[in-house]
C-alpha positions as CSV (number, residue, x, y, z in Angstrom):
1,M,25.9,-23.2,-114.3
2,N,24.5,-20.0,-115.0
3,S,20.9,-20.1,-116.2
4,G,20.3,-16.4,-116.5
5,P,21.6,-14.0,-119.2
6,W,25.5,-13.3,-119.2
7,Y,24.8,-9.7,-118.1
8,S,23.2,-10.8,-114.9
9,S,25.9,-12.8,-113.8
10,T,27.3,-12.2,-110.1
11,L,30.6,-11.1,-111.5
12,L,29.0,-8.6,-113.6
13,R,26.7,-7.3,-111.0
14,N,29.9,-6.8,-108.8
15,E,31.5,-5.3,-111.4
16,R,28.7,-3.0,-111.8
17,L,28.4,-2.3,-108.2
18,L,32.1,-1.5,-108.1
19,H,31.8,1.0,-111.2
20,C,28.8,2.5,-109.3
21,G,30.7,2.6,-106.0
22,M,33.9,4.1,-107.8
23,A,31.7,6.5,-109.8
24,T,30.0,7.6,-106.5
25,L,33.3,7.9,-104.8
26,L,34.5,10.0,-107.9
27,V,31.5,12.2,-107.5
28,I,32.2,12.6,-103.9
29,C,35.8,13.2,-104.2
30,A,35.2,15.9,-107.0
31,F,32.5,17.5,-104.9
32,F,34.9,17.7,-101.7
33,G,37.6,18.8,-104.3
34,I,35.5,21.7,-105.4
35,V,34.6,22.4,-101.8
36,L,38.1,22.4,-100.8
37,Q,39.3,24.5,-103.7
38,N,36.8,27.1,-102.9
39,N,37.7,27.2,-99.3
40,L,41.3,27.3,-100.3
41,Q,40.8,30.3,-102.6
42,R,39.0,32.1,-100.0
43,S,41.7,31.4,-97.6
44,V,44.5,32.5,-100.0
45,A,42.3,35.7,-100.5
46,A,42.2,36.3,-96.9
47,I,45.6,35.8,-96.3
48,D,46.4,38.2,-99.1
49,E,44.2,40.8,-97.6
50,E,45.9,40.4,-94.2
51,R,49.3,40.4,-95.8
52,K,48.4,43.7,-97.5
53,H,47.2,44.9,-94.2
54,Y,50.3,43.9,-92.3
55,T,52.5,45.6,-95.1
56,E,50.6,48.8,-94.8
57,L,50.9,48.7,-91.0
58,C,54.7,48.1,-91.4
59,D,55.0,51.0,-93.9
60,S,53.0,53.2,-91.4
61,E,55.2,52.1,-88.5
62,T,58.3,53.0,-90.7
63,E,56.7,56.5,-91.4
64,V,55.8,56.9,-87.9
65,R,59.4,55.9,-86.7
66,L,61.0,58.4,-89.1
67,A,58.5,61.0,-87.9
68,V,59.4,60.3,-84.2
69,D,63.0,60.5,-85.1
70,Q,62.6,63.7,-86.8
71,L,60.6,65.1,-83.8
72,K,63.2,63.9,-81.3
73,Q,65.9,65.9,-83.2
74,Q,63.4,69.1,-83.1
75,Y,63.2,68.4,-79.4
76,K,66.8,68.1,-78.9
77,V,67.5,71.6,-80.8
78,L,64.5,73.3,-78.9
79,E,65.8,71.9,-75.6
80,E,69.2,73.5,-76.4
81,D,67.7,76.6,-77.5
82,Y,65.6,76.8,-74.3
83,R,68.5,76.0,-72.0
84,G,70.6,78.7,-73.9
85,L,67.9,81.2,-73.3
86,L,67.4,80.3,-69.7
87,S,71.0,80.9,-69.2
88,K,70.7,84.4,-70.5
89,I,68.1,85.1,-67.7
90,S,69.8,86.5,-64.6
91,T,68.4,86.7,-61.2
92,R,68.6,90.5,-60.9
93,V,69.2,93.3,-63.5
94,V,72.2,95.5,-63.1
95,D,71.4,98.9,-65.1
96,S,75.2,99.4,-65.8
97,D,75.6,96.2,-67.4
98,I,72.5,96.9,-69.4
99,L,74.0,100.3,-70.4
100,L,77.2,99.0,-71.5
101,S,75.8,96.2,-73.5
102,I,73.4,98.4,-75.4
103,R,76.1,101.3,-75.8
104,G,78.7,98.6,-77.1
105,L,76.0,97.3,-79.6
106,A,75.1,100.9,-80.6
107,Q,78.8,101.7,-81.4
108,S,79.3,98.6,-83.3
109,T,76.2,99.5,-85.6
110,Q,77.5,103.1,-85.9
111,C,74.4,104.4,-84.1
112,S,74.8,106.8,-81.1
113,L,72.9,106.1,-77.9
114,A,71.5,109.7,-77.2
115,D,69.5,108.8,-74.1
116,F,69.3,105.7,-71.8
117,R,66.7,105.8,-68.8
118,P,65.9,102.7,-66.6
119,G,62.2,102.5,-66.0
120,S,59.9,100.6,-63.6
121,T,60.1,96.8,-62.7
122,Q,57.0,94.9,-63.6
123,K,56.0,91.6,-61.9
124,H,54.5,89.0,-64.0
125,L,53.2,85.3,-63.0
126,D,56.6,83.6,-63.3
127,Y,59.0,86.3,-64.1
128,Q,59.9,90.2,-63.8
129,T,60.9,92.7,-66.4
130,R,62.7,96.0,-66.0
131,S,61.9,98.6,-68.8
132,F,64.5,100.9,-70.2
133,E,63.9,103.8,-72.6
134,L,66.4,104.0,-75.2
135,H,66.9,106.7,-77.7
136,L,69.4,106.2,-80.5
137,E,70.3,108.3,-83.5
138,G,71.9,107.3,-87.0
139,R,71.2,106.5,-90.4
140,F,68.0,104.3,-91.0
141,K,70.4,101.4,-92.2
142,D,72.5,101.8,-89.2
143,L,69.4,101.6,-87.0
144,F,68.3,98.6,-88.8
145,R,71.5,96.9,-88.2
146,F,71.2,97.6,-84.7
147,F,67.8,95.9,-84.3
148,E,69.3,92.8,-86.4
149,S,72.2,92.8,-83.7
150,L,70.1,93.1,-80.8
151,P,69.8,89.3,-80.2
152,Q,73.6,89.4,-79.3
153,V,73.2,91.0,-76.0
154,P,73.6,88.8,-73.2
155,F,70.2,89.1,-71.5
156,A,66.8,88.0,-72.4
157,Y,64.4,91.0,-73.4
158,Q,61.1,91.9,-74.8
159,I,60.5,94.9,-77.1
160,G,57.8,96.9,-75.7
161,H,57.2,99.6,-78.3
162,Y,59.6,101.4,-80.7
163,K,59.3,104.6,-83.0
164,I,61.6,105.7,-85.7
165,V,61.5,109.4,-86.4
166,E,63.0,110.6,-89.7
167,S,65.2,113.5,-89.8
168,P,63.8,116.8,-91.0
169,Q,66.8,117.2,-93.1
170,S,67.3,115.1,-96.1
171,G,69.8,112.4,-95.4
172,G,70.1,113.5,-91.8
173,P,70.1,110.9,-88.9
174,C,67.0,109.2,-87.9
175,R,65.9,108.7,-84.2
176,L,65.0,105.5,-82.8
177,D,62.7,105.6,-79.6
178,L,62.7,102.1,-78.1
179,E,61.4,100.5,-74.9
180,L,63.5,97.4,-73.9
181,K,62.1,95.2,-71.3
182,V,64.8,93.0,-69.8
183,V,63.6,89.6,-68.3
184,F,64.8,88.5,-65.2
185,D,64.2,86.5,-61.9
186,H,62.5,83.6,-64.0
187,A,60.9,80.7,-62.1
188,W,62.3,78.3,-64.5
189,G,65.7,79.6,-64.4
190,R,65.7,79.1,-60.4
191,G,64.9,75.5,-60.9
192,E,61.3,75.6,-60.0
């Protein structure tokens, strides 16, 4: 039998070794558990940061998409305006057509066309203009309505200069001196 003390028996030694091994295994598992937990926390934090980043990108993409859609709509409107303006640019200027348009506009705004003189033609880089000197008479508010109605004429134009001269009589008609430059023979209107 066993001649040594009861605590030194083989069974007890094996049990102690088993307990030490289990304690060591428990310490190793705890250590790896803590390391794994720290790594998981860092991974979760990194995933959260990436999720926030991608969420911001998605929000930015939505904003950009809306801005692009708005710009497309604005482009369509501007393109229609551009095409409409190009349709007003003729390849030549007929003085009598300009006179009829201006006289009709003056009559509709209760102004009288006192003088209409065709001027010179100026060549520009990709278009030409023909100047017309206009002298209208009427009340100030009627001359103002003439200016407001000028975009209704069926041709493209530029205003060179204008001058409003008040009547020497109180309440008398004012005089409007206006240089109208009619645009014609535009390169873009010819498909160039």
